[in-house]
PQR file with spaces between the fields and no chain letter, atoms N, CA, C, O and H, PARSE charges and radii, in Angstrom:
ATOM       1  N    UNK     1      56.990 -107.045   42.552 -0.4000 1.5000
ATOM       2  CA   UNK     1      57.495 -105.845   41.618 -0.0000 2.0000
ATOM       3  C    UNK     1      56.786 -104.502   42.071  0.5500 1.7000
ATOM       4  O    UNK     1      57.028 -103.423   41.529 -0.5500 1.4000
ATOM       5  N    UNK     2      55.824 -104.674   43.191 -0.4000 1.5000
ATOM       6  CA   UNK     2      55.511 -102.973   43.374 -0.0000 2.0000
ATOM       7  C    UNK     2      56.588 -101.947   44.125  0.5500 1.7000
ATOM       8  O    UNK     2      56.379 -100.913   44.759 -0.5500 1.4000
ATOM       9  H    UNK     2      55.627 -105.550   43.632  0.4000 1.0000
ATOM      10  N    UNK     3      57.376 -102.393   43.918 -0.4000 1.5000
ATOM      11  CA   UNK     3      58.591 -101.201   44.778 -0.0000 2.0000
ATOM      12  C    UNK     3      59.190 -100.628   43.621  0.5500 1.7000
ATOM      13  O    UNK     3      59.970  -99.676   43.660 -0.5500 1.4000
ATOM      14  H    UNK     3      57.546 -103.233   43.402  0.4000 1.0000
ATOM      15  N    UNK     4      58.788 -101.263   42.513 -0.4000 1.5000
ATOM      16  CA   UNK     4      59.751 -100.879   41.522 -0.0000 2.0000
ATOM      17  C    UNK     4      59.143  -99.529   40.940  0.5500 1.7000
ATOM      18  O    UNK     4      58.004  -99.133   41.185 -0.5500 1.4000
ATOM      19  H    UNK     4      58.155 -102.036   42.482  0.4000 1.0000
ATOM      20  N    UNK     5      60.394  -98.656   39.852 -0.4000 1.5000
ATOM      21  CA   UNK     5      59.802  -97.541   39.423 -0.0000 2.0000
ATOM      22  C    UNK     5      59.583  -97.180   38.232  0.5500 1.7000
ATOM      23  O    UNK     5      60.588  -97.274   37.526 -0.5500 1.4000
ATOM      24  H    UNK     5      61.320  -98.977   39.652  0.4000 1.0000
ATOM      25  N    UNK     6      58.310  -96.651   37.515 -0.4000 1.5000
ATOM      26  CA   UNK     6      57.817  -96.578   36.359 -0.0000 2.0000
ATOM      27  C    UNK     6      58.384  -95.903   35.626  0.5500 1.7000
ATOM      28  O    UNK     6      59.485  -95.608   36.091 -0.5500 1.4000
ATOM      29  H    UNK     6      57.494  -96.575   38.088  0.4000 1.0000
ATOM      30  N    UNK     7      58.151  -95.369   34.421 -0.4000 1.5000
ATOM      31  CA   UNK     7      58.345  -94.114   33.685 -0.0000 2.0000
ATOM      32  C    UNK     7      57.239  -94.367   33.084  0.5500 1.7000
ATOM      33  O    UNK     7      56.972  -95.310   32.340 -0.5500 1.4000
ATOM      34  H    UNK     7      57.257  -95.608   34.043  0.4000 1.0000
ATOM      35  N    UNK     8      56.384  -93.213   33.535 -0.4000 1.5000
ATOM      36  CA   UNK     8      54.692  -92.530   33.346 -0.0000 2.0000
ATOM      37  C    UNK     8      54.803  -91.403   32.196  0.5500 1.7000
ATOM      38  O    UNK     8      55.454  -90.375   32.382 -0.5500 1.4000
ATOM      39  H    UNK     8      56.601  -92.446   34.139  0.4000 1.0000
ATOM      40  N    UNK     9      54.071  -91.693   30.913 -0.4000 1.5000
ATOM      41  CA   UNK     9      53.692  -90.858   30.131 -0.0000 2.0000
ATOM      42  C    UNK     9      52.078  -90.599   30.256  0.5500 1.7000
ATOM      43  O    UNK     9      51.109  -91.357   30.238 -0.5500 1.4000
ATOM      44  H    UNK     9      53.542  -92.528   30.762  0.4000 1.0000
ATOM      45  N    UNK    10      52.233  -89.195   30.387 -0.4000 1.5000
ATOM      46  CA   UNK    10      51.150  -88.692   30.639 -0.0000 2.0000
ATOM      47  C    UNK    10      50.353  -87.688   29.041  0.5500 1.7000
ATOM      48  O    UNK    10      51.010  -86.718   28.665 -0.5500 1.4000
ATOM      49  H    UNK    10      53.021  -88.580   30.401  0.4000 1.0000
ATOM      50  N    UNK    11      49.412  -87.920   28.490 -0.4000 1.5000
ATOM      51  CA   UNK    11      49.249  -87.010   27.495 -0.0000 2.0000
ATOM      52  C    UNK    11      48.066  -86.453   27.386  0.5500 1.7000
ATOM      53  O    UNK    11      47.059  -87.152   27.495 -0.5500 1.4000
ATOM      54  H    UNK    11      48.878  -88.709   28.796  0.4000 1.0000
ATOM      55  N    UNK    12      48.003  -85.383   27.200 -0.4000 1.5000
ATOM      56  CA   UNK    12      46.386  -84.363   27.614 -0.0000 2.0000
ATOM      57  C    UNK    12      46.009  -84.518   26.096  0.5500 1.7000
ATOM      58  O    UNK    12      46.877  -84.293   25.253 -0.5500 1.4000
ATOM      59  H    UNK    12      48.821  -84.815   27.111  0.4000 1.0000
ATOM      60  N    UNK    13      44.385  -85.003   25.614 -0.4000 1.5000
ATOM      61  CA   UNK    13      43.739  -84.772   24.794 -0.0000 2.0000
ATOM      62  C    UNK    13      43.300  -83.712   24.528  0.5500 1.7000
ATOM      63  O    UNK    13      42.890  -83.421   23.404 -0.5500 1.4000
ATOM      64  H    UNK    13      43.679  -85.186   26.298  0.4000 1.0000
ATOM      65  N    UNK    14      43.305  -82.977   25.468 -0.4000 1.5000
ATOM      66  CA   UNK    14      43.000  -81.602   25.664 -0.0000 2.0000
ATOM      67  C    UNK    14      43.449  -80.925   24.440  0.5500 1.7000
ATOM      68  O    UNK    14      42.863  -80.753   23.371 -0.5500 1.4000
ATOM      69  H    UNK    14      43.638  -83.213   26.381  0.4000 1.0000
ATOM      70  N    UNK    15      44.752  -80.542   24.883 -0.4000 1.5000
ATOM      71  CA   UNK    15      45.698  -79.391   24.080 -0.0000 2.0000
ATOM      72  C    UNK    15      46.900  -80.031   23.503  0.5500 1.7000
ATOM      73  O    UNK    15      47.786  -79.413   22.913 -0.5500 1.4000
ATOM      74  H    UNK    15      45.227  -80.683   25.752  0.4000 1.0000
ATOM      75  N    UNK    16      46.876  -81.428   23.728 -0.4000 1.5000
ATOM      76  CA   UNK    16      48.008  -82.322   23.086 -0.0000 2.0000
ATOM      77  C    UNK    16      49.288  -82.299   23.526  0.5500 1.7000
ATOM      78  O    UNK    16      50.287  -82.540   22.848 -0.5500 1.4000
ATOM      79  H    UNK    16      46.156  -81.931   24.207  0.4000 1.0000
ATOM      80  N    UNK    17      49.220  -81.842   25.316 -0.4000 1.5000
ATOM      81  CA   UNK    17      51.031  -81.596   25.912 -0.0000 2.0000
ATOM      82  C    UNK    17      50.996  -83.146   26.475  0.5500 1.7000
ATOM      83  O    UNK    17      49.999  -83.839   26.677 -0.5500 1.4000
ATOM      84  H    UNK    17      48.409  -81.646   25.867  0.4000 1.0000
ATOM      85  N    UNK    18      52.334  -83.467   26.662 -0.4000 1.5000
ATOM      86  CA   UNK    18      53.017  -84.892   26.733 -0.0000 2.0000
ATOM      87  C    UNK    18      53.845  -84.472   27.812  0.5500 1.7000
ATOM      88  O    UNK    18      54.511  -83.444   27.693 -0.5500 1.4000
ATOM      89  H    UNK    18      53.144  -82.904   26.498  0.4000 1.0000
ATOM      90  N    UNK    19      53.884  -85.325   29.115 -0.4000 1.5000
ATOM      91  CA   UNK    19      54.590  -85.326   30.031 -0.0000 2.0000
ATOM      92  C    UNK    19      55.481  -86.823   30.557  0.5500 1.7000
ATOM      93  O    UNK    19      54.860  -87.784   31.011 -0.5500 1.4000
ATOM      94  H    UNK    19      53.343  -86.160   29.212  0.4000 1.0000
ATOM      95  N    UNK    20      56.575  -86.824   30.451 -0.4000 1.5000
ATOM      96  CA   UNK    20      57.273  -87.923   31.013 -0.0000 2.0000
ATOM      97  C    UNK    20      57.745  -87.764   32.088  0.5500 1.7000
ATOM      98  O    UNK    20      58.510  -86.814   32.255 -0.5500 1.4000
ATOM      99  H    UNK    20      57.080  -86.044   30.082  0.4000 1.0000
ATOM     100  N    UNK    21      57.389  -88.779   33.318 -0.4000 1.5000
ATOM     101  CA   UNK    21      57.482  -88.431   34.956 -0.0000 2.0000
ATOM     102  C    UNK    21      58.045  -90.207   35.326  0.5500 1.7000
ATOM     103  O    UNK    21      57.952  -91.227   34.643 -0.5500 1.4000
ATOM     104  H    UNK    21      56.767  -89.551   33.182  0.4000 1.0000
ATOM     105  N    UNK    22      58.472  -90.029   36.327 -0.4000 1.5000
ATOM     106  CA   UNK    22      58.959  -90.808   37.127 -0.0000 2.0000
ATOM     107  C    UNK    22      57.714  -91.633   38.447  0.5500 1.7000
ATOM     108  O    UNK    22      56.943  -90.988   39.158 -0.5500 1.4000
ATOM     109  H    UNK    22      58.548  -89.200   36.882  0.4000 1.0000
ATOM     110  N    UNK    23      57.825  -92.764   38.439 -0.4000 1.5000
ATOM     111  CA   UNK    23      56.824  -93.065   39.579 -0.0000 2.0000
ATOM     112  C    UNK    23      56.796  -94.203   40.042  0.5500 1.7000
ATOM     113  O    UNK    23      57.553  -95.100   39.671 -0.5500 1.4000
ATOM     114  H    UNK    23      58.451  -93.287   37.861  0.4000 1.0000
ATOM     115  N    UNK    24      55.851  -94.327   40.982 -0.4000 1.5000
ATOM     116  CA   UNK    24      55.955  -96.102   41.970 -0.0000 2.0000
ATOM     117  C    UNK    24      54.105  -96.117   41.730  0.5500 1.7000
ATOM     118  O    UNK    24      53.361  -95.171   41.465 -0.5500 1.4000
ATOM     119  H    UNK    24      55.236  -93.598   41.284  0.4000 1.0000
ATOM     120  N    UNK    25      53.859  -97.231   41.894 -0.4000 1.5000
ATOM     121  CA   UNK    25      52.329  -97.882   42.048 -0.0000 2.0000
ATOM     122  C    UNK    25      51.835  -97.905   43.172  0.5500 1.7000
ATOM     123  O    UNK    25      52.623  -98.548   43.866 -0.5500 1.4000
ATOM     124  H    UNK    25      54.463  -97.999   42.109  0.4000 1.0000
ATOM     125  N    UNK    26      50.774  -97.500   43.923 -0.4000 1.5000
ATOM     126  CA   UNK    26      50.370  -97.487   45.246 -0.0000 2.0000
ATOM     127  C    UNK    26      49.746  -99.242   45.186  0.5500 1.7000
ATOM     128  O    UNK    26      49.477 -100.058   44.305 -0.5500 1.4000
ATOM     129  H    UNK    26      50.134  -96.978   43.359  0.4000 1.0000
ATOM     130  N    UNK    27      49.734  -99.203   46.246 -0.4000 1.5000
ATOM     131  CA   UNK    27      48.415 -100.423   46.315 -0.0000 2.0000
ATOM     132  C    UNK    27      47.530 -100.891   45.806  0.5500 1.7000
ATOM     133  O    UNK    27      47.321 -102.081   45.569 -0.5500 1.4000
ATOM     134  H    UNK    27      49.952  -98.540   46.962  0.4000 1.0000
ATOM     135  N    UNK    28      46.649  -99.613   45.491 -0.4000 1.5000
ATOM     136  CA   UNK    28      45.460  -99.213   44.729 -0.0000 2.0000
ATOM     137  C    UNK    28      45.220  -99.427   42.634  0.5500 1.7000
ATOM     138  O    UNK    28      44.355  -99.233   41.779 -0.5500 1.4000
ATOM     139  H    UNK    28      46.818  -98.647   45.685  0.4000 1.0000
ATOM     140  N    UNK    29      46.593  -99.914   42.743 -0.4000 1.5000
ATOM     141  CA   UNK    29      47.248 -100.040   41.366 -0.0000 2.0000
ATOM     142  C    UNK    29      47.182  -98.679   40.393  0.5500 1.7000
ATOM     143  O    UNK    29      47.098  -98.673   39.165 -0.5500 1.4000
ATOM     144  H    UNK    29      47.295 -100.072   43.437  0.4000 1.0000
ATOM     145  N    UNK    30      47.244  -97.544   41.279 -0.4000 1.5000
ATOM     146  CA   UNK    30      47.483  -96.143   40.140 -0.0000 2.0000
ATOM     147  C    UNK    30      48.450  -95.880   40.540  0.5500 1.7000
ATOM     148  O    UNK    30      48.855  -96.267   41.636 -0.5500 1.4000
ATOM     149  H    UNK    30      47.313  -97.548   42.277  0.4000 1.0000
ATOM     150  N    UNK    31      49.320  -94.870   39.455 -0.4000 1.5000
ATOM     151  CA   UNK    31      50.786  -94.747   39.876 -0.0000 2.0000
ATOM     152  C    UNK    31      51.189  -92.927   40.394  0.5500 1.7000
ATOM     153  O    UNK    31      50.883  -91.809   39.980 -0.5500 1.4000
ATOM     154  H    UNK    31      48.991  -94.556   38.564  0.4000 1.0000
ATOM     155  N    UNK    32      51.986  -93.466   41.456 -0.4000 1.5000
ATOM     156  CA   UNK    32      52.031  -92.455   41.898 -0.0000 2.0000
ATOM     157  C    UNK    32      53.318  -91.097   41.385  0.5500 1.7000
ATOM     158  O    UNK    32      54.532  -91.197   41.565 -0.5500 1.4000
ATOM     159  H    UNK    32      52.235  -94.375   41.792  0.4000 1.0000
ATOM     160  N    UNK    33      52.712  -90.098   40.840 -0.4000 1.5000
ATOM     161  CA   UNK    33      53.960  -89.152   40.252 -0.0000 2.0000
ATOM     162  C    UNK    33      54.086  -87.743   40.820  0.5500 1.7000
ATOM     163  O    UNK    33      54.936  -86.869   40.649 -0.5500 1.4000
ATOM     164  H    UNK    33      51.726  -90.017   40.694  0.4000 1.0000
ATOM     165  N    UNK    34      53.123  -87.788   41.452 -0.4000 1.5000
ATOM     166  CA   UNK    34      52.915  -85.927   41.672 -0.0000 2.0000
ATOM     167  C    UNK    34      52.335  -85.009   41.232  0.5500 1.7000
ATOM     168  O    UNK    34      52.159  -83.877   41.685 -0.5500 1.4000
ATOM     169  H    UNK    34      52.432  -88.498   41.591  0.4000 1.0000
ATOM     170  N    UNK    35      51.792  -85.816   39.676 -0.4000 1.5000
ATOM     171  CA   UNK    35      51.248  -84.865   38.840 -0.0000 2.0000
ATOM     172  C    UNK    35      49.840  -85.087   39.010  0.5500 1.7000
ATOM     173  O    UNK    35      49.304  -86.194   39.062 -0.5500 1.4000
ATOM     174  H    UNK    35      51.935  -86.735   39.309  0.4000 1.0000
ATOM     175  N    UNK    36      49.166  -83.761   39.110 -0.4000 1.5000
ATOM     176  CA   UNK    36      47.895  -83.060   39.518 -0.0000 2.0000
ATOM     177  C    UNK    36      47.088  -82.193   38.292  0.5500 1.7000
ATOM     178  O    UNK    36      45.921  -81.817   38.406 -0.5500 1.4000
ATOM     179  H    UNK    36      49.602  -82.862   39.068  0.4000 1.0000
ATOM     180  N    UNK    37      47.662  -82.031   37.491 -0.4000 1.5000
ATOM     181  CA   UNK    37      46.612  -81.605   35.877 -0.0000 2.0000
ATOM     182  C    UNK    37      47.800  -80.794   34.993  0.5500 1.7000
ATOM     183  O    UNK    37      48.923  -80.414   35.325 -0.5500 1.4000
ATOM     184  H    UNK    37      48.610  -82.337   37.399  0.4000 1.0000
ATOM     185  N    UNK    38      46.895  -80.675   33.445 -0.4000 1.5000
ATOM     186  CA   UNK    38      48.136  -80.232   32.797 -0.0000 2.0000
ATOM     187  C    UNK    38      47.605  -78.841   32.945  0.5500 1.7000
ATOM     188  O    UNK    38      46.486  -78.504   33.331 -0.5500 1.4000
ATOM     189  H    UNK    38      45.983  -80.983   33.176  0.4000 1.0000
ATOM     190  N    UNK    39      48.789  -77.964   32.502 -0.4000 1.5000
ATOM     191  CA   UNK    39      48.941  -76.583   31.913 -0.0000 2.0000
ATOM     192  C    UNK    39      47.786  -76.024   31.666  0.5500 1.7000
ATOM     193  O    UNK    39      47.420  -74.944   32.129 -0.5500 1.4000
ATOM     194  H    UNK    39      49.698  -78.238   32.188  0.4000 1.0000
ATOM     195  N    UNK    40      46.979  -76.941   30.710 -0.4000 1.5000
ATOM     196  CA   UNK    40      45.598  -76.291   30.205 -0.0000 2.0000
ATOM     197  C    UNK    40      44.477  -76.345   31.018  0.5500 1.7000
ATOM     198  O    UNK    40      43.477  -75.681   30.746 -0.5500 1.4000
ATOM     199  H    UNK    40      47.276  -77.819   30.334  0.4000 1.0000
ATOM     200  N    UNK    41      44.567  -77.370   32.389 -0.4000 1.5000
ATOM     201  CA   UNK    41      44.020  -77.209   33.086 -0.0000 2.0000
ATOM     202  C    UNK    41      42.821  -78.407   33.608  0.5500 1.7000
ATOM     203  O    UNK    41      41.977  -78.361   34.503 -0.5500 1.4000
ATOM     204  H    UNK    41      45.380  -77.909   32.610  0.4000 1.0000
ATOM     205  N    UNK    42      43.179  -79.471   32.609 -0.4000 1.5000
ATOM     206  CA   UNK    42      42.688  -80.690   32.519 -0.0000 2.0000
ATOM     207  C    UNK    42      43.329  -81.216   33.220  0.5500 1.7000
ATOM     208  O    UNK    42      44.556  -81.161   33.139 -0.5500 1.4000
ATOM     209  H    UNK    42      43.864  -79.509   31.882  0.4000 1.0000
ATOM     210  N    UNK    43      42.536  -82.056   34.353 -0.4000 1.5000
ATOM     211  CA   UNK    43      43.081  -82.762   35.290 -0.0000 2.0000
ATOM     212  C    UNK    43      41.926  -84.533   35.549  0.5500 1.7000
ATOM     213  O    UNK    43      42.049  -85.257   36.537 -0.5500 1.4000
ATOM     214  H    UNK    43      41.539  -82.101   34.419  0.4000 1.0000
ATOM     215  N    UNK    44      41.038  -84.775   34.502 -0.4000 1.5000
ATOM     216  CA   UNK    44      40.648  -85.663   34.484 -0.0000 2.0000
ATOM     217  C    UNK    44      40.730  -86.836   33.360  0.5500 1.7000
ATOM     218  O    UNK    44      40.997  -88.024   33.540 -0.5500 1.4000
ATOM     219  H    UNK    44      40.938  -84.186   33.699  0.4000 1.0000
ATOM     220  N    UNK    45      40.397  -86.099   32.042 -0.4000 1.5000
ATOM     221  CA   UNK    45      40.342  -86.673   30.966 -0.0000 2.0000
ATOM     222  C    UNK    45      42.235  -86.822   30.728  0.5500 1.7000
ATOM     223  O    UNK    45      42.836  -85.806   30.379 -0.5500 1.4000
ATOM     224  H    UNK    45      40.181  -85.134   31.895  0.4000 1.0000
ATOM     225  N    UNK    46      42.894  -87.931   30.916 -0.4000 1.5000
ATOM     226  CA   UNK    46      44.242  -88.044   30.593 -0.0000 2.0000
ATOM     227  C    UNK    46      44.476  -89.421   29.870  0.5500 1.7000
ATOM     228  O    UNK    46      43.660  -90.329   30.026 -0.5500 1.4000
ATOM     229  H    UNK    46      42.406  -88.756   31.199  0.4000 1.0000
ATOM     230  N    UNK    47      45.486  -89.563   29.153 -0.4000 1.5000
ATOM     231  CA   UNK    47      46.047  -91.067   28.665 -0.0000 2.0000
ATOM     232  C    UNK    47      47.039  -91.504   29.406  0.5500 1.7000
ATOM     233  O    UNK    47      47.953  -90.711   29.181 -0.5500 1.4000
ATOM     234  H    UNK    47      46.149  -88.825   29.026  0.4000 1.0000
ATOM     235  N    UNK    48      47.386  -92.252   30.117 -0.4000 1.5000
ATOM     236  CA   UNK    48      48.182  -92.722   31.065 -0.0000 2.0000
ATOM     237  C    UNK    48      49.041  -94.044   30.649  0.5500 1.7000
ATOM     238  O    UNK    48      48.552  -95.161   30.816 -0.5500 1.4000
ATOM     239  H    UNK    48      46.644  -92.896   30.300  0.4000 1.0000
ATOM     240  N    UNK    49      50.269  -93.875   30.129 -0.4000 1.5000
ATOM     241  CA   UNK    49      51.122  -95.358   29.390 -0.0000 2.0000
ATOM     242  C    UNK    49      52.632  -95.287   30.967  0.5500 1.7000
ATOM     243  O    UNK    49      53.521  -94.532   31.360 -0.5500 1.4000
ATOM     244  H    UNK    49      50.666  -92.967   29.993  0.4000 1.0000
ATOM     245  N    UNK    50      51.982  -96.710   31.331 -0.4000 1.5000
ATOM     246  CA   UNK    50      53.621  -97.020   32.044 -0.0000 2.0000
ATOM     247  C    UNK    50      54.263  -98.007   31.872  0.5500 1.7000
ATOM     248  O    UNK    50      53.702  -99.101   31.929 -0.5500 1.4000
ATOM     249  H    UNK    50      51.260  -97.324   31.011  0.4000 1.0000
ATOM     250  N    UNK    51      55.389  -97.920   31.657 -0.4000 1.5000
ATOM     251  CA   UNK    51      56.695  -99.049   31.373 -0.0000 2.0000
ATOM     252  C    UNK    51      57.222  -99.024   32.572  0.5500 1.7000
ATOM     253  O    UNK    51      57.182  -98.005   33.262 -0.5500 1.4000
ATOM     254  H    UNK    51      55.845  -97.031   31.611  0.4000 1.0000
ATOM     255  N    UNK    52      58.020 -100.621   33.138 -0.4000 1.5000
ATOM     256  CA   UNK    52      58.837 -100.512   34.450 -0.0000 2.0000
ATOM     257  C    UNK    52      60.240  -99.860   33.711  0.5500 1.7000
ATOM     258  O    UNK    52      60.533  -99.920   32.516 -0.5500 1.4000
ATOM     259  H    UNK    52      58.052 -101.449   32.578  0.4000 1.0000
ATOM     260  N    UNK    53      60.822  -99.372   34.558 -0.4000 1.5000
ATOM     261  CA   UNK    53      62.090  -98.518   34.610 -0.0000 2.0000
ATOM     262  C    UNK    53      63.224  -99.620   34.797  0.5500 1.7000
ATOM     263  O    UNK    53      64.405  -99.283   34.880 -0.5500 1.4000
ATOM     264  H    UNK    53      60.584  -99.323   35.528  0.4000 1.0000
């Protein structure tokens, strides 16, 4: 089921911002959503939760 879509919730512990995106799982096990970094500039320390749609 690696081709299914996922609801991905990304939370930034630095500023508290929350993003809800849709994405797909890559072959390496990561989620591809197009998200690069938070509005506060944080790009590394993010909490990511994903659930199948």
